N, CA, C, O and the ligand as a Tripos MOL2 file, in Angstrom:
@<TRIPOS>MOLECULE
protein
  225   223    57     0     0
PROTEIN
NO_CHARGES

@<TRIPOS>ATOM
      1 N         -14.4980   -0.8390  -16.3810 N.3       1 MET1
      2 CA        -15.3990   -1.8700  -15.8900 C.3       1 MET1
      3 C         -15.4760   -1.8000  -14.3850 C.2       1 MET1
      4 O         -14.4640   -1.9970  -13.7120 O.2       1 MET1
      5 N         -16.6600   -1.5230  -13.8260 N.am      2 PRO2
      6 CA        -16.7920   -1.4140  -12.3600 C.3       2 PRO2
      7 C         -16.6420   -2.7820  -11.7040 C.2       2 PRO2
      8 O         -16.9300   -3.8290  -12.2840 O.2       2 PRO2
      9 N         -16.1710   -2.7100  -10.4500 N.am      3 ILE3
     10 CA        -16.0060   -3.9510   -9.7020 C.3       3 ILE3
     11 C         -17.3490   -4.2560   -9.0030 C.2       3 ILE3
     12 O         -17.8490   -3.4730   -8.1950 O.2       3 ILE3
     13 N         -17.9090   -5.4410   -9.3560 N.am      4 ALA4
     14 CA        -19.2190   -5.7940   -8.8400 C.3       4 ALA4
     15 C         -19.1100   -6.5580   -7.5290 C.2       4 ALA4
     16 O         -19.9760   -6.4490   -6.6600 O.2       4 ALA4
     17 N         -18.0440   -7.3270   -7.3950 N.am      5 ASP5
     18 CA        -17.8970   -8.1630   -6.1980 C.3       5 ASP5
     19 C         -17.4850   -7.2920   -5.0030 C.2       5 ASP5
     20 O         -16.4100   -6.6920   -5.0200 O.2       5 ASP5
     21 N         -18.3390   -7.2180   -3.9570 N.am      6 PRO6
     22 CA        -18.0350   -6.3750   -2.7880 C.3       6 PRO6
     23 C         -16.7460   -6.7730   -2.1160 C.2       6 PRO6
     24 O         -16.0290   -5.9100   -1.6090 O.2       6 PRO6
     25 N         -16.4310   -8.0380   -2.0950 N.am      7 ALA7
     26 CA        -15.2100   -8.5150   -1.4370 C.3       7 ALA7
     27 C         -13.9880   -8.0080   -2.1870 C.2       7 ALA7
     28 O         -13.0010   -7.6010   -1.5750 O.2       7 ALA7
     29 N         -14.0570   -8.0350   -3.5190 N.am      8 LYS8
     30 CA        -12.9510   -7.5570   -4.3080 C.3       8 LYS8
     31 C         -12.8210   -6.0670   -4.2000 C.2       8 LYS8
     32 O         -11.7110   -5.5360   -4.1980 O.2       8 LYS8
     33 N         -13.9380   -5.3830   -4.1100 N.am      9 LYS9
     34 CA        -13.9400   -3.9220   -3.9730 C.3       9 LYS9
     35 C         -13.2890   -3.5410   -2.6830 C.2       9 LYS9
     36 O         -12.4930   -2.6040   -2.6290 O.2       9 LYS9
     37 N         -13.6240   -4.2700   -1.6270 N.am     10 GLN10
     38 CA        -13.0170   -4.0030   -0.3020 C.3      10 GLN10
     39 C         -11.5420   -4.2180   -0.3560 C.2      10 GLN10
     40 O         -10.7670   -3.4380    0.1980 O.2      10 GLN10
     41 N         -11.1490   -5.2680   -1.0180 N.am     11 LEU11
     42 CA         -9.7210   -5.6060   -1.1290 C.3      11 LEU11
     43 C          -8.9750   -4.4840   -1.9000 C.2      11 LEU11
     44 O          -7.8620   -4.0800   -1.5600 O.2      11 LEU11
     45 N          -9.6550   -4.0220   -2.9390 N.am     12 ALA12
     46 CA         -9.0330   -2.9650   -3.7600 C.3      12 ALA12
     47 C          -8.8770   -1.6940   -2.9420 C.2      12 ALA12
     48 O          -7.8790   -0.9860   -3.0740 O.2      12 ALA12
     49 N          -9.8420   -1.4080   -2.1150 N.am     13 MET13
     50 CA         -9.7810   -0.2240   -1.2620 C.3      13 MET13
     51 C          -8.6330   -0.3440   -0.2500 C.2      13 MET13
     52 O          -7.8780    0.5960    0.0000 O.2      13 MET13
     53 N          -8.5480   -1.5540    0.3160 N.am     14 GLU14
     54 CA         -7.4670   -1.7410    1.3080 C.3      14 GLU14
     55 C          -6.0760   -1.6270    0.6590 C.2      14 GLU14
     56 O          -5.1220   -1.1310    1.2580 O.2      14 GLU14
     57 N          -6.0130   -2.0820   -0.5210 N.am     15 ARG15
     58 CA         -4.7340   -1.9850   -1.2140 C.3      15 ARG15
     59 C          -4.3790   -0.5520   -1.5680 C.2      15 ARG15
     60 O          -3.2050   -0.1980   -1.6720 O.2      15 ARG15
     61 N          -5.3890    0.2540   -1.7480 N.am     16 LYS16
     62 CA         -5.1530    1.6680   -2.0020 C.3      16 LYS16
     63 C          -4.7280    2.3830   -0.7460 C.2      16 LYS16
     64 O          -3.9370    3.3260   -0.7720 O.2      16 LYS16
     65 N          -5.2840    1.9000    0.3760 N.am     17 LEU17
     66 CA         -5.0620    2.6080    1.6270 C.3      17 LEU17
     67 C          -3.8270    2.1400    2.3540 C.2      17 LEU17
     68 O          -3.1770    2.9050    3.0660 O.2      17 LEU17
     69 N          -3.5040    0.8530    2.1640 N.am     18 PHE18
     70 CA         -2.3490    0.3010    2.9060 C.3      18 PHE18
     71 C          -1.2480   -0.0680    1.9580 C.2      18 PHE18
     72 O          -1.3770   -1.0140    1.1810 O.2      18 PHE18
     73 N          -0.1970    0.6500    2.0130 N.am     19 PHE19
     74 CA          0.9350    0.3280    1.1610 C.3      19 PHE19
     75 C           2.2100    0.7180    1.8940 C.2      19 PHE19
     76 O           2.1650    1.3460    2.9520 O.2      19 PHE19
     77 N           3.3150    0.3490    1.3370 N.am     20 LYS20
     78 CA          4.5900    0.6650    1.9730 C.3      20 LYS20
     79 C           5.3760    1.6480    1.1130 C.2      20 LYS20
     80 O           5.4310    1.5260   -0.1110 O.2      20 LYS20
     81 N           5.9710    2.6070    1.7730 N.am     21 ILE21
     82 CA          6.7920    3.5600    1.0710 C.3      21 ILE21
     83 C           8.2600    3.2320    1.3890 C.2      21 ILE21
     84 O           8.6330    2.9740    2.5340 O.2      21 ILE21
     85 N           9.0470    3.2540    0.3550 N.am     22 CYS22
     86 CA         10.4760    3.0150    0.5220 C.3      22 CYS22
     87 C          11.1700    4.2530    1.0130 C.2      22 CYS22
     88 O          11.0540    5.3200    0.4100 O.2      22 CYS22
     89 N          11.8910    4.1220    2.1040 N.am     23 MET23
     90 CA         12.6020    5.2940    2.6870 C.3      23 MET23
     91 C          13.8070    5.6160    1.8570 C.2      23 MET23
     92 O          14.3390    6.7230    1.9440 O.2      23 MET23
     93 N          14.2600    4.6640    1.0400 N.am     24 ASN24
     94 CA         15.4910    4.8290    0.2680 C.3      24 ASN24
     95 C          15.2140    5.5450   -1.0510 C.2      24 ASN24
     96 O          15.8950    6.5120   -1.3960 O.2      24 ASN24
     97 N          14.2030    5.0610   -1.7940 N.am     25 CYS25
     98 CA         14.0090    5.6310   -3.1180 C.3      25 CYS25
     99 C          12.6020    6.2610   -3.2670 C.2      25 CYS25
    100 O          12.3020    6.9050   -4.2720 O.2      25 CYS25
    101 N          11.7660    6.0610   -2.2570 N.am     26 GLY26
    102 CA         10.4650    6.6960   -2.2800 C.3      26 GLY26
    103 C           9.4170    5.9500   -3.0930 C.2      26 GLY26
    104 O           8.3210    6.4670   -3.3070 O.2      26 GLY26
    105 N           9.7330    4.7590   -3.5420 N.am     27 ALA27
    106 CA          8.7960    3.9750   -4.3530 C.3      27 ALA27
    107 C           7.6510    3.4700   -3.4880 C.2      27 ALA27
    108 O           7.8190    3.1810   -2.3040 O.2      27 ALA27
    109 N           6.4870    3.3740   -4.1110 N.am     28 LYS28
    110 CA          5.3240    2.8350   -3.4050 C.3      28 LYS28
    111 C           5.2700    1.3360   -3.6850 C.2      28 LYS28
    112 O           5.3320    0.8990   -4.8340 O.2      28 LYS28
    113 N           5.1560    0.5730   -2.6250 N.am     29 ASN29
    114 CA          5.1340   -0.8690   -2.7670 C.3      29 ASN29
    115 C           3.8670   -1.4640   -2.1690 C.2      29 ASN29
    116 O           3.2590   -0.8730   -1.2770 O.2      29 ASN29
    117 N           3.4770   -2.6120   -2.6530 N.am     30 PRO30
    118 CA          2.2930   -3.2670   -2.1380 C.3      30 PRO30
    119 C           2.4300   -3.5730   -0.6360 C.2      30 PRO30
    120 O           3.5350   -3.7370   -0.1180 O.2      30 PRO30
    121 N           1.2960   -3.6430    0.0350 N.am     31 TYR31
    122 CA          1.2970   -3.8780    1.4740 C.3      31 TYR31
    123 C           2.0540   -5.1330    1.8190 C.2      31 TYR31
    124 O           2.7360   -5.1950    2.8420 O.2      31 TYR31
    125 N           1.9410   -6.1130    0.9890 N.am     32 LYS32
    126 CA          2.5860   -7.4350    1.2950 C.3      32 LYS32
    127 C           4.0150   -7.4960    0.8150 C.2      32 LYS32
    128 O           4.6810   -8.5090    1.0310 O.2      32 LYS32
    129 N           4.5040   -6.4860    0.1910 N.am     33 ALA33
    130 CA          5.8720   -6.5310   -0.3380 C.3      33 ALA33
    131 C           6.8490   -6.6810    0.7890 C.2      33 ALA33
    132 O           6.7120   -6.0330    1.8270 O.2      33 ALA33
    133 N           7.8470   -7.5360    0.5980 N.am     34 ASP34
    134 CA          8.8600   -7.6760    1.6360 C.3      34 ASP34
    135 C          10.1300   -6.9710    1.2520 C.2      34 ASP34
    136 O          11.0540   -6.8580    2.0570 O.2      34 ASP34
    137 N          10.1850   -6.4870    0.0090 N.am     35 LYS35
    138 CA         11.3100   -5.6450   -0.3810 C.3      35 LYS35
    139 C          10.8760   -4.6760   -1.4680 C.2      35 LYS35
    140 O           9.9220   -4.9160   -2.2070 O.2      35 LYS35
    141 N          11.5960   -3.5970   -1.5370 N.am     36 CYS36
    142 CA         11.2130   -2.5200   -2.4820 C.3      36 CYS36
    143 C          11.3750   -2.9800   -3.9210 C.2      36 CYS36
    144 O          12.3810   -3.5880   -4.2880 O.2      36 CYS36
    145 N          10.3820   -2.6840   -4.7140 N.am     37 ARG37
    146 CA         10.4660   -3.0390   -6.1190 C.3      37 ARG37
    147 C          11.2260   -1.9800   -6.8880 C.2      37 ARG37
    148 O          11.4960   -2.1530   -8.0770 O.2      37 ARG37
    149 N          11.5740   -0.8910   -6.2340 N.am     38 GLY38
    150 CA         12.3020    0.1580   -6.8880 C.3      38 GLY38
    151 C          13.8000   -0.0520   -6.7420 C.2      38 GLY38
    152 O          14.5400   -0.0020   -7.7240 O.2      38 GLY38
    153 N          14.2460   -0.2890   -5.5020 N.am     39 CYS39
    154 CA         15.6670   -0.4310   -5.2720 C.3      39 CYS39
    155 C          16.0700   -1.7930   -4.7040 C.2      39 CYS39
    156 O          17.2560   -2.1050   -4.5930 O.2      39 CYS39
    157 N          15.0660   -2.5990   -4.3460 N.am     40 GLY40
    158 CA         15.3260   -3.9590   -3.8340 C.3      40 GLY40
    159 C          15.6750   -4.0640   -2.3580 C.2      40 GLY40
    160 O          15.9750   -5.1450   -1.8530 O.2      40 GLY40
    161 N          15.6310   -2.9160   -1.6670 N.am     41 ARG41
    162 CA         15.9380   -2.9460   -0.2330 C.3      41 ARG41
    163 C          14.7260   -3.4450    0.5390 C.2      41 ARG41
    164 O          13.5890   -3.0760    0.2430 O.2      41 ARG41
    165 N          14.9810   -4.2800    1.5230 N.am     42 SER42
    166 CA         13.9020   -4.8040    2.3190 C.3      42 SER42
    167 C          13.7690   -4.0530    3.6470 C.2      42 SER42
    168 O          12.7060   -4.0550    4.2690 O.2      42 SER42
    169 N          14.8450   -3.4220    4.0650 N.am     43 ASN43
    170 CA         14.8310   -2.7550    5.3630 C.3      43 ASN43
    171 C          14.4440   -1.2900    5.2620 C.2      43 ASN43
    172 O          14.4050   -0.5880    6.2730 O.2      43 ASN43
    173 N          14.1590   -0.8230    4.0600 N.am     44 ALA44
    174 CA         13.8240    0.5910    3.8810 C.3      44 ALA44
    175 C          12.3240    0.8380    3.7720 C.2      44 ALA44
    176 O          11.8820    1.9830    3.6810 O.2      44 ALA44
    177 N          11.5530   -0.2320    3.7810 N.am     45 LEU45
    178 CA         10.1290   -0.0960    3.5900 C.3      45 LEU45
    179 C           9.4630    0.3890    4.8730 C.2      45 LEU45
    180 O           9.7180   -0.1290    5.9610 O.2      45 LEU45
    181 N           8.6230    1.3730    4.7240 N.am     46 ARG46
    182 CA          7.8810    1.8970    5.8760 C.3      46 ARG46
    183 C           6.3970    1.7780    5.5370 C.2      46 ARG46
    184 O           5.9470    2.1220    4.4440 O.2      46 ARG46
    185 N           5.6540    1.2700    6.5360 N.am     47 LEU47
    186 CA          4.2200    1.0730    6.3140 C.3      47 LEU47
    187 C           3.5020    2.4070    6.3480 C.2      47 LEU47
    188 O           3.6190    3.1930    7.2870 O.2      47 LEU47
    189 N           2.7590    2.6220    5.2880 N.am     48 LYS48
    190 CA          1.9440    3.8260    5.2530 C.3      48 LYS48
    191 C           0.5120    3.4760    5.5480 C.2      48 LYS48
    192 O          -0.0970    2.6560    4.8600 O.2      48 LYS48
    193 N          -0.0240    4.1010    6.5760 N.am     49 ASN49
    194 CA         -1.3510    3.7830    7.0090 C.3      49 ASN49
    195 C          -2.2230    5.0390    6.9230 C.2      49 ASN49
    196 O          -2.2960    5.8330    7.8610 O.2      49 ASN49
    197 N          -2.8620    5.1900    5.8050 N.am     50 ARG50
    198 CA         -3.5850    6.4240    5.5660 C.3      50 ARG50
    199 C          -4.9420    6.4040    6.2440 C.2      50 ARG50
    200 O          -5.6090    5.3710    6.2880 O.2      50 ARG50
    201 N          -5.3380    7.5290    6.7620 N.am     51 GLN51
    202 CA         -6.6260    7.6700    7.3920 C.3      51 GLN51
    203 C          -7.7040    7.7730    6.3350 C.2      51 GLN51
    204 O          -7.5090    8.4040    5.2960 O.2      51 GLN51
    205 N          -8.8420    7.1510    6.6000 N.am     52 THR52
    206 CA         -9.9240    7.1840    5.6220 C.3      52 THR52
    207 C         -10.8430    8.3460    5.8760 C.2      52 THR52
    208 O         -11.4280    8.8960    4.9440 O.2      52 THR52
    209 N         -10.9770    8.7270    7.1250 N.am     53 GLY53
    210 CA        -11.9420    9.7890    7.4650 C.3      53 GLY53
    211 C         -11.2640   10.9630    8.0810 C.2      53 GLY53
    212 O         -10.0350   11.0100    8.1400 O.2      53 GLY53
    213 N         -12.0600   11.9550    8.5620 N.am     54 PRO54
    214 CA        -11.5090   13.1550    9.1720 C.3      54 PRO54
    215 C         -10.9230   12.8820   10.5650 C.2      54 PRO54
    216 O         -10.2120   13.7260   11.1100 O.2      54 PRO54
    217 N         -11.2100   11.7300   11.1320 N.am     55 LYS55
    218 CA        -10.6750   11.3870   12.4570 C.3      55 LYS55
    219 C          -9.1780   11.2890   12.4280 C.2      55 LYS55
    220 O          -8.5880   10.8580   11.4370 O.2      55 LYS55
    221 N          -8.5490   11.7020   13.5460 N.am     56 LYS56
    222 CA         -7.1000   11.5910   13.5660 C.3      56 LYS56
    223 C          -6.6680   10.5840   14.6190 C.2      56 LYS56
    224 O          -5.4730   10.3460   14.7920 O.2      56 LYS56
    225 ZN         13.3590    1.5680   -2.7410 Zn       57 ZN57
@<TRIPOS>BOND
     1     1     2 1
     2     2     3 1
     3     3     4 2
     4     3     5 am
     5     5     6 1
     6     6     7 1
     7     7     8 2
     8     7     9 am
     9     9    10 1
    10    10    11 1
    11    11    12 2
    12    11    13 am
    13    13    14 1
    14    14    15 1
    15    15    16 2
    16    15    17 am
    17    17    18 1
    18    18    19 1
    19    19    20 2
    20    19    21 am
    21    21    22 1
    22    22    23 1
    23    23    24 2
    24    23    25 am
    25    25    26 1
    26    26    27 1
    27    27    28 2
    28    27    29 am
    29    29    30 1
    30    30    31 1
    31    31    32 2
    32    31    33 am
    33    33    34 1
    34    34    35 1
    35    35    36 2
    36    35    37 am
    37    37    38 1
    38    38    39 1
    39    39    40 2
    40    39    41 am
    41    41    42 1
    42    42    43 1
    43    43    44 2
    44    43    45 am
    45    45    46 1
    46    46    47 1
    47    47    48 2
    48    47    49 am
    49    49    50 1
    50    50    51 1
    51    51    52 2
    52    51    53 am
    53    53    54 1
    54    54    55 1
    55    55    56 2
    56    55    57 am
    57    57    58 1
    58    58    59 1
    59    59    60 2
    60    59    61 am
    61    61    62 1
    62    62    63 1
    63    63    64 2
    64    63    65 am
    65    65    66 1
    66    66    67 1
    67    67    68 2
    68    67    69 am
    69    69    70 1
    70    70    71 1
    71    71    72 2
    72    71    73 am
    73    73    74 1
    74    74    75 1
    75    75    76 2
    76    75    77 am
    77    77    78 1
    78    78    79 1
    79    79    80 2
    80    79    81 am
    81    81    82 1
    82    82    83 1
    83    83    84 2
    84    83    85 am
    85    85    86 1
    86    86    87 1
    87    87    88 2
    88    87    89 am
    89    89    90 1
    90    90    91 1
    91    91    92 2
    92    91    93 am
    93    93    94 1
    94    94    95 1
    95    95    96 2
    96    95    97 am
    97    97    98 1
    98    98    99 1
    99    99   100 2
   100    99   101 am
   101   101   102 1
   102   102   103 1
   103   103   104 2
   104   103   105 am
   105   105   106 1
   106   106   107 1
   107   107   108 2
   108   107   109 am
   109   109   110 1
   110   110   111 1
   111   111   112 2
   112   111   113 am
   113   113   114 1
   114   114   115 1
   115   115   116 2
   116   115   117 am
   117   117   118 1
   118   118   119 1
   119   119   120 2
   120   119   121 am
   121   121   122 1
   122   122   123 1
   123   123   124 2
   124   123   125 am
   125   125   126 1
   126   126   127 1
   127   127   128 2
   128   127   129 am
   129   129   130 1
   130   130   131 1
   131   131   132 2
   132   131   133 am
   133   133   134 1
   134   134   135 1
   135   135   136 2
   136   135   137 am
   137   137   138 1
   138   138   139 1
   139   139   140 2
   140   139   141 am
   141   141   142 1
   142   142   143 1
   143   143   144 2
   144   143   145 am
   145   145   146 1
   146   146   147 1
   147   147   148 2
   148   147   149 am
   149   149   150 1
   150   150   151 1
   151   151   152 2
   152   151   153 am
   153   153   154 1
   154   154   155 1
   155   155   156 2
   156   155   157 am
   157   157   158 1
   158   158   159 1
   159   159   160 2
   160   159   161 am
   161   161   162 1
   162   162   163 1
   163   163   164 2
   164   163   165 am
   165   165   166 1
   166   166   167 1
   167   167   168 2
   168   167   169 am
   169   169   170 1
   170   170   171 1
   171   171   172 2
   172   171   173 am
   173   173   174 1
   174   174   175 1
   175   175   176 2
   176   175   177 am
   177   177   178 1
   178   178   179 1
   179   179   180 2
   180   179   181 am
   181   181   182 1
   182   182   183 1
   183   183   184 2
   184   183   185 am
   185   185   186 1
   186   186   187 1
   187   187   188 2
   188   187   189 am
   189   189   190 1
   190   190   191 1
   191   191   192 2
   192   191   193 am
   193   193   194 1
   194   194   195 1
   195   195   196 2
   196   195   197 am
   197   197   198 1
   198   198   199 1
   199   199   200 2
   200   199   201 am
   201   201   202 1
   202   202   203 1
   203   203   204 2
   204   203   205 am
   205   205   206 1
   206   206   207 1
   207   207   208 2
   208   207   209 am
   209   209   210 1
   210   210   211 1
   211   211   212 2
   212   211   213 am
   213   213   214 1
   214   214   215 1
   215   215   216 2
   216   215   217 am
   217   217   218 1
   218   218   219 1
   219   219   220 2
   220   219   221 am
   221   221   222 1
   222   222   223 1
   223   223   224 2
@<TRIPOS>SUBSTRUCTURE
     1 MET1         2 RESIDUE 1 A MET
     2 PRO2         6 RESIDUE 1 A PRO
     3 ILE3        10 RESIDUE 1 A ILE
     4 ALA4        14 RESIDUE 1 A ALA
     5 ASP5        18 RESIDUE 1 A ASP
     6 PRO6        22 RESIDUE 1 A PRO
     7 ALA7        26 RESIDUE 1 A ALA
     8 LYS8        30 RESIDUE 1 A LYS
     9 LYS9        34 RESIDUE 1 A LYS
    10 GLN10       38 RESIDUE 1 A GLN
    11 LEU11       42 RESIDUE 1 A LEU
    12 ALA12       46 RESIDUE 1 A ALA
    13 MET13       50 RESIDUE 1 A MET
    14 GLU14       54 RESIDUE 1 A GLU
    15 ARG15       58 RESIDUE 1 A ARG
    16 LYS16       62 RESIDUE 1 A LYS
    17 LEU17       66 RESIDUE 1 A LEU
    18 PHE18       70 RESIDUE 1 A PHE
    19 PHE19       74 RESIDUE 1 A PHE
    20 LYS20       78 RESIDUE 1 A LYS
    21 ILE21       82 RESIDUE 1 A ILE
    22 CYS22       86 RESIDUE 1 A CYS
    23 MET23       90 RESIDUE 1 A MET
    24 ASN24       94 RESIDUE 1 A ASN
    25 CYS25       98 RESIDUE 1 A CYS
    26 GLY26      102 RESIDUE 1 A GLY
    27 ALA27      106 RESIDUE 1 A ALA
    28 LYS28      110 RESIDUE 1 A LYS
    29 ASN29      114 RESIDUE 1 A ASN
    30 PRO30      118 RESIDUE 1 A PRO
    31 TYR31      122 RESIDUE 1 A TYR
    32 LYS32      126 RESIDUE 1 A LYS
    33 ALA33      130 RESIDUE 1 A ALA
    34 ASP34      134 RESIDUE 1 A ASP
    35 LYS35      138 RESIDUE 1 A LYS
    36 CYS36      142 RESIDUE 1 A CYS
    37 ARG37      146 RESIDUE 1 A ARG
    38 GLY38      150 RESIDUE 1 A GLY
    39 CYS39      154 RESIDUE 1 A CYS
    40 GLY40      158 RESIDUE 1 A GLY
    41 ARG41      162 RESIDUE 1 A ARG
    42 SER42      166 RESIDUE 1 A SER
    43 ASN43      170 RESIDUE 1 A ASN
    44 ALA44      174 RESIDUE 1 A ALA
    45 LEU45      178 RESIDUE 1 A LEU
    46 ARG46      182 RESIDUE 1 A ARG
    47 LEU47      186 RESIDUE 1 A LEU
    48 LYS48      190 RESIDUE 1 A LYS
    49 ASN49      194 RESIDUE 1 A ASN
    50 ARG50      198 RESIDUE 1 A ARG
    51 GLN51      202 RESIDUE 1 A GLN
    52 THR52      206 RESIDUE 1 A THR
    53 GLY53      210 RESIDUE 1 A GLY
    54 PRO54      214 RESIDUE 1 A PRO
    55 LYS55      218 RESIDUE 1 A LYS
    56 LYS56      222 RESIDUE 1 A LYS
    57 ZN57       225 GROUP 0 **** ****
């Protein structure tokens, strides 16, 4: 089922692009996560900020 609401679509895109990677176990966590859902560490999360375009 496609997402019709532009605001929700934008939010979904942001959630795909902005997430946190755990340096300890490598689990992918939500942007708003304050601790890893894989290993529970809060100090191991690193913000992953992926580029959307060819610009660097
Ligand atoms: Zn972890």
